[in-house]
N, C-alpha and C positions, 0 to 999 in steps of 0.2 A: 504494500500500500504506500510505503514511503517513497518509492520510485515513481508512483503514479500521481501523488499529491500535487507536485508542481504543475502538472498538465491539466488538472481539474478546472481551473478558471477558463482556460482556452477551450476545453471541451464543452463547458457550459455556454460560452459565447457562441461556439459553432452550432450548438443545439438551438440557440435562439435564432441565429441566422437561418438555419434549416426550417424552423417553424414559420418564420416570416416568408421564406421562399415558397412554402407550401400553400400559402394563401392565394386564392385566385385573384384577389384585388386587395391591395394594402388599404388601410384606413385613410392614409394620406395619399392623395394622387400627386405624384412628383412629376414636375415638368422635365422635359429633356434637358440635360445639363445638371439639374438639381439631383436627378437620380444618380448621376455619375458621382457627384459629391457624396451622396448617401452611401454608395458602394465603397468609395475611397475611405470614408470615415469608419464604416463598419469593419472593413478589413484592416484598417490601421489599428483599431482596438485588438482585433484578432492577432495581428502581427506583433504588437507589444506583449500580449499575453503569451504568445508562442516564444518570443525572445526571452522573456522571463523564465519560462519553463526550460528552454534549452540551456540557458545559463546555469540554472540550478542542477541540471542533470549532466552537464559536461558535454553536451552535443555541440557541434559547430554551428555558428550563426546561419550558414547556408541551409541547415536542416529546418530552421524556423521559416526561412523564406520559401523553401521547397514545399513544406507542409501547407503553408498559407495559400500559395498559388494553386497547389493541387486541390485544396479544399474549394477555392474559388471556381476552378474548372468543374469540379464535381457538382457544385451548387448550380452553376449555369446549365449543366446537363440535366440536373434534377428539375429545374424550372421548365425545361422543354416538355415535360410530361404533365405539368400543372395547367389545367384549363384556365385560359385568360392570361397566362404568362408565356414568356418566350426566352430563348437563350440568345445572348447578345455578346459578341466578341468585345465590344466597347465596354460593356459591364465588366467582363473578365479583365480587361486592361486596367480599369479603375480599381478592381480588387487587387490585382498584382501590384499596382503602384502604391496602394495603401499599405500592403504588407511590407514591401521593400522599404518604403520611407520609414515606417514605424520600427522595423528591425534595425535599420541603419541608425536612426535617431536614438533608440534604446542603447545601442552599444557605444555610440558617440558620447551620450550622457554618462554612461558608466566609466568610460575612459577619462572624462573630465572631472571625476570625483563625486558624481551624484550618489554612488553607492555608499560613500562614507558619511552621508548625512544621517543623523539619528532618526529612528522610526517616528512616525507621526504621533504615537502615544507618549512620546517623551522618554521612553526607556532607552538606556544606552547599551549597545551591544559590544562596544569596544572600550575597555577600561582606559586606554591611552587617550581617549578624547575627553575625559573628565577633567 
């Protein structure tokens, strides 16, 4: 279970994406262009969650990118079977861009020292920062 735990947030987010993709019509009707932004943002969140998990499990960053893009491709394929929805390569491009930007930004922030900041609850994990 300990090896799976870092992946649970990404799995939960992927399940949310899947459930939204299974809807024949979304509650909010997105205009062309706005829907690409929605795809980018949804997959940026997935990319950040995958980057966090791959960091915790020692996988290379390319694994987070590959998993995110593969999930985006499978989601587009899934939508081709949902009445009222369609598969779109431009959506997949927005998904891939979101994943790539988020994974890159996540690792850039870690290199810049973001990981050394204390947790939000104020607890210190490194005694040398006291």
